[in-house]
N, C-alpha and C positions, 0 to 999 in steps of 0.2 A: 502493500499499500503505499504510496505517493503522498507525501504530507505538502501540504502549503508552505512557502520558500517565504520567512518574513525579514526584512534588514529597514534599515533609516535611510543610509545614506547614498543608494542608488543599487538597482538592480537591473537587471538585463535579462529575455527570454527569447530562444532561439530555435530551428528546429535542429540546429546541430551545435554540440557543446564548443567545438573551436570558434563559433562565431560568437556566442554567447560569452566567451572568456575574452575573447578580444574586444566587445564591447565593456565589459568591466573592466579590464586594464586601464582604459581611458579615462572612466569613472573614478577608479583608484587615482590618476594622474591628476585629480581635477578638471578632466575636462566634461562638458553637459552634454543630456541624451540627445541633442542632437548627433555631438560628435563620436556618440558612444557607439549610435545606431550608423553613423557611415563608416565605423570601422568596423562594427556586424556585418553590415551591407557588403563592403567588400569582400568580406573572408566567406562571406555563406554564399557568395558568388563564385569563389575560387573551391569549397569543399562539396558543394550542392549543386554540382554544375548541371545536371541533368533538369534541375529545375530554375534557372535561374544563372544569369548569368549578364556580363558588359555588353552584350548583345541583345536584352530586350527591356522593358518598360519597368516604372514603378511607381509608385502612389505612396503619399506622407498625409499625417496630421498631426501637429504638433501644439501641446497645451504650453502654455506660458501663465503664470500665475497672472492676472491684472490686462491680459491681451485676450483679444479674439482667437477662435481656434484657426490653427494656418492650415491653408491647404495645396500640396505640390500635385502638378499634373504632370507625369513624366512619360505621356503617351509620345510614340511616333506616330507619324501620319502615314500614308502608302505615298509611295515614289511618283515623282511630277510624271513619268512615262506611265505609271500601271493605271489603266483603263478597260474596261470590260473590251475594244476593239484591241487590244494588246493580246489580252488570253484568247480569242477568240480567233486570232491570225496564228498562235498556238496551237488550236487543235483543243484546246481547253473548255469542256462545257460547264466547269465548274473551279476555281482555284485549287492547284496543288495541294495536299497535305504534306507532302513531304520536298525536300530540294530546293535549286534556287528560286524558282519560282514562285514559293511559299515565302522567299524572303525579300517580302514588299513593302515591308514598313518598318522606317528608323527607328533608330535602336533608342527611348529615352532616357534610361537607367543613367548614364554619366551624368545627363542635365538635371536629372532631377539631385541625384548628390551636389552638382554644383550650386542650384537653389536653396538647398538644405545649407550647406555651406555658409552663405551669404546669408541665411538668416540666421543662424548661428552668432555668425561675427558682428551683425551687425544691431540684434534684438537680445540676445543670450550673453554678450560677452566671451564668445567662443576664441580662442587664441591659439588649440594646437596646430601646425603646422601640418599638410598635404602628406608630407613624409612620415609623418609619426601616424596619421591615421590608416593611412596603408600597410602599416609596417605587417602587420598580423597575414595579411592578405598576400602581399610578396613574399614573406616569409613560406606560405603551405604551397603555395604557387613554383616556388623555386624547389623547395627542400622535398615536396610533396606532400599527402596525407593518406590515409587509408579510406580504401574503396569502401562505402558503405552499403551494405545491403540493398539498400532500396537505387542507389545507384547501379550496382552488381544488375538485378533483375530487372529493373528498366532496359538496360545496355543489351540485355539478353533478348526477353520478352518484346521489345522493338527490334530486332536486329535485321528482319528482312525488309525492314519500310528505311532501314538509317545506313546499311554497308554499303552500297554504291552512292551514296551522298559526298560531293567532296569534303575532304577531311577527315571524315566520324572516323573513317578504320585507322587511319594513324593516330589517333587520339585516345579513342576507346576499347581500342583491339590489342593482343597482343599473340602472334603467334596461330593468327584466324580463330580466333576465339575472341568474346567479352572480356571486358577484366573481370576479374573475378573480388568478390568480397574480401577484404584486408589486404590485397594488393597495396600496392604504394604508387599512386596517381601524381606526374609531375608533369606540369601543366608551366613549360620554361617561356613558350613565345606567350602567355598573360602573364608570367612575372615579368617579361620585358616590354608588354603593353600599360601594366600597370607604374610601373615604373616610369614610363616616359609620361604618364599621367601626372605625378608629382615632382618631375622638372617642370615639365613645358606649361603645366595648368591642365586642371579637367576640358578647358575650351579646347584642348587640341584636338579632343575624340571629334568635333564637329567644324573645325577650321584649322587646324594646323597642318604637318606633316603626318600626323597620326591617319586626319581623315583623308584624307589622300592616298594614303595607304591601304586604309579600309575599302574604301569606294572601289577604290583599282581592282582589289580582290573580288568584290560582289559583282564587280561588272564582268570580268572572268570570268565568275564561275557562271553568269548566266540570269542573276538577279538584276533585277529595273533599277536599280536604287543606284542612282550616281551621285558625285562630288555637289552638285546642287541640292540636292536633298539634305545632306548633312548642313548646308552653310546655311538653310531657311530654317533649321529645325530650335525649338526653344523651349525649355519646359513651361508652364503657365500656375499660376497660382488662384483657382477659382476658391469662392466661397466656399465650405462644407455645405451640405444639406444637415436639415437638424428637424428633428420630430419629438415633441412630450410625447414619453411612454411612464405609465406609471409613477407619474411625476419626478422623472428625469427627463436630461436633455441628451438625445443620442446622436452624434455625429456620423454621417458617411460620405463618401465623396461623390459625387453630383455624375451625369453623363459627360463622357459614353462608359462608365462604369457602369454595373450594375447596383452600386450603392444605395438608387432608389427599391430596389428590392429587395433590400436588408431593412431597410428603414418603414417599407411596406408591410412587409412582412410580422416586423413584430409587432406595427400598430393594431393590423387586422388579429392579431394575435390576442392583445390586451382586450379587444372589443368584442370575442371571443366568449374571452373570461378566461380567467388564471383556473388550472387545473391543479390536481393533485402532484406531485414529484413524479416522477418516474410511471404514472396509470399510464391505460391506453386512451385516457381521452386529453391528458396533454402529449401523448405522442399524435392523435389525431388532428387536435386542434391545429399545430404546429404544423403537420402535413396539411391541410387542408388552405389554412393562411401562406402558405407556400404555395400552392395551385395560384390562388389569386393574383397572387405578388408576381409571378412569374408571367400569369399573362400579360398583364399590363407590361412590365419588361421586353417582352418579346416581340411587343406589337407595336414598342415606341420609343424605346432606348436605341440610341446611334450617337453619333457624334454631333455635342447639342446643334452645333449651325442647321445642323439638318432636320430638327426633331419638327415635328407639327405640333407637339404640345409642350409647355414648359414643364420640368421635371416636378416642381414644386407643386404645380396644380394635382397633382394624384397624393401629395400627402396631407390634403385639408379633410378636418373632421366628417365633411358629408359624405365623399371619396370612400373613405376608411369604412366608417359607418356602413354605407351599401355594401361593399366588399364584404364584410363581415356578417351581411344579413345571407350573401349568398351561401355562405360554410354551414353545410348540414352536420351535426354532430354525429348522427347515426347511417349516416350513408358517404361514400368517399366516392367525391368528383370523379367524374370520366377524366383518365390519363396516360397514354403522356400526349405533349404538347413536344415542338423542334427540343434543343438541347444541344448546347455544346461544353468541349469538357479542357482541361487545361493543366498544367502542373506549374506550381507556385510557391513562394517561402514568407511565411508571415514573422514578422522580429517586432518587441517590444521594448521599448527603456525606459525609464523615469531615472531622475538624481535627486539629490537632496535639498537643490533648491523650488521644486515643486516641478519642473519643467518633464515633458511625458511626451511619448514618441510612437503611434500605430504604424508600421510601416508594411509596405508588401511588394514584392518583385519576382518577375517572371517571366520565361521566355515563350509561353502558353502551351504547346506541348510538351511532353519528356524531351528534350535534346531541342527541341523548337523545331528548326526548318532540318535539322541535320546537317546544316552545313556549316564549317568547321574551316575559318578563312587561313589561310597558310602562314601568312606575315605574321598576323597578331594573336593567332590561336583564340579567334574569339567563336562562340556557337551563336548563332543569327537566328533569332525570334520568326516563328510563321504567326504571331499574332495575325496577319491578314488573311488568312484564310476565314479569317469571321465575316468578310466580305461576300457578297451575292453579286453573283455576273447578273441577273437579270434586271435590269434597267426599272421593272418598277416598285423592286423591294425599299424596305425603308433601308435597310442597309447597305444599298448597293454601291460598288467600287468607284470610287471618281478619285482622279490623283488629289494627292496630300490630304484627303480626308481621313478625319480617324476612326481606328477600327472600334465597334463594341469590344468592353471590356469586361472580362472576370472580376478581373481580382479590385479589390477595394477594401483598405483597411478603416478599422471602426474604433470610435472612442464614446466615452460618455463623460457626463459631468452630471452626477449624482446631488440626489437633494440636500442631502447630510456634509455635502462638499468632499465625497470622495471622487477622486477621476480614475478612471477605469482605462486603459488602453488592452486592445483584445480583437483578434482574427485569427484567419486560419489560410492555408490552401485549401486544392481541392475544386476549383472549377463551379460545378455546379454547388458544389456542397458547400462554398464559402457563407451565403445569408445565412442557410439551414444551420449549419453548425453554430455561427456566430448568435442567433438567435436562440440556441441552445442553450451555452455556455453564458448569458447575459439571463436567460429566464431563471437560471440555474440558480445562478450568485445572489442576481439583483433582486429580484423579484419572490423566489423560494429561499434565498439565507442560504444557502449551501455553499462551503467554504470554496477557496478558489480554486484548488486543485482537483477537489472530486468534483466539482461541476465539468474538468474537462475532462477528466478519465472516465465519468458515467457515460452508460452504453449508445449511442449515438444511432443513428440512421439516417441512411441518404436516397431521397427523391430525384434518381434522372442519372443522365450521364456524369460521367468524372473520369483522370487518368486513362481517358482512351476505350473505355469500355463502351459499349454498345446498348448493354443492357439501360432501360429505362423503368423498371419496377423500384420498389419500396424496399431496399435490402437495409434489414436493422440486425445490430450484432446479438449476439446470441444470449448474453446477459439478460437481458428481458425477462420477466417471467413469460411460461408458456399460455395463459390465459391473454396477457396481452398479446401476443402474435396469433391468438384462435381469433380473439373479438376484434383484431383488423382486418384479415380473414373475412370473416362475416360483415362488415362492414364494408367489403368490396376492394379494401385494399389488394392489391398483386403483392404479397410478401414472398421478400427470399430472405432468410435467415443465413446470416455471416456469422465469421469469427467474431473471438472477443472484443480482441483489438486490431480494426483492421484499417489499413493505411487508404484504402478509399475513403475513407472517415474524414480524413484532415489528418493536418498538423495543426492544433492550435496550441493558443498560448494567452495567457491574461496576466494585467500587472493592474493593482489596485493600490491609490494614492490615501492615505488616510490624510484630516486635517493636522493630526499631531505631528507626520511625518512618517509614520508608520510607513511602510512599502510591503504590500502581500504579493504572491508571483506563483505562477503555475504554469508549466512545461506538460508538451503533451507525449504521454508512454510508448504513442505510436508512432514516435519520431526518434529520430537521434542524437534529440536536445536538452537543453535543460533548462531552470532558472536559475540565476546565480547570483547574490548580492553580497555586499559587504558593509 
């Protein structure tokens, strides 16, 4: 049984223990929560390269006492050459899942780091140099890191899709086989890339020699991305969405993320009525709320510049009340609707000054496009596969358009003065798991670690699975499974701690300075503090 971790000076949660430790070291040296997150984010990009990296995107929520919650949207748009005609000329009826043609959106992750460091320096008094912040990441890329079970399993499981992609075999295969758990993975080219970023500055990724190298390698591989796409990219700082839930203020990122669905899910669940913890009514209510929220998301959410309705219009009382009334507590609504899947990491940090960060970073599917660039070692994302080649679709492909994102960090300011940073990886599972751990801890009083470790479920696809049924961990009672089936749910009972349920985490700061935190036993991570 894992216990909630507690400390007063600062804490970090990450799905890999080396990333947690990298962030903790920064806090111990006087860095703030954003600087700690930068160290953890760069390290997780090295030690969990199948889920995130320099070739992906990220989103941030930052709480600082006395300031509005600050959002950073580091989502890369589609290439200027990427349009429907371009793919039709390649004889594609849809955007390929893997390979250079799936590497069609700019990587925004480094621009997110850049915006976060600027905020740290200008608003939080951050003083740590980039060389120190990237120190752990460079070390593990250069000296090597032990391959995790999740990396080994995904490399082997997706080998047929990935083995022929440029650079994949040279990076993730040995003697004709994929890397094994426990083997040393050295990423010398990634170390050199990180070293160049600390020497030349993070902007080198978009406007310097590094940008020229990356753009050249992408073009040579067959991607539509060009140097002009690097030059035009900049992370954004939108105002987060917020919603009052059970007297507390919950925050998430606006479109193009599915943060709207996360907030709607909680708002609908509250209106359905709180149910006893772990009861069949608790599961049923959250599943039905998920369906309501996802139908709105799937019909409207895309690049906000192209949305027909403002995201905030779906968060008013009238809309949420109407949706909640559609949920039948005795009968499951029909499902599935169209789903997406993806791979991601969520990390959180808090410092002794009351600053808090909720952060998420992703290459979309496991190993993204599968394309590993020869000069920099960067594995490029395939986030653009979420675009449609149907010109009438609300998320159709257009040059520079930003793709729909499953990833979104969550944060809450509670009525009693506590601040909660929480989130998870897991594609479709992210809003669902966020709702589970928030409702269990905040609305039902369950301890932090227990709320994360408790059995979970997943409606829909994630991690490349084609299944769209209700998968539920076997630690619920048999009565729960039986009653869910009687109500019409397509239930599949899975293992006790399934990775498909995501890698969740939560940190809670109290007004007296106490910080509580928990990490997911389904991951390789931990919660560390001092």
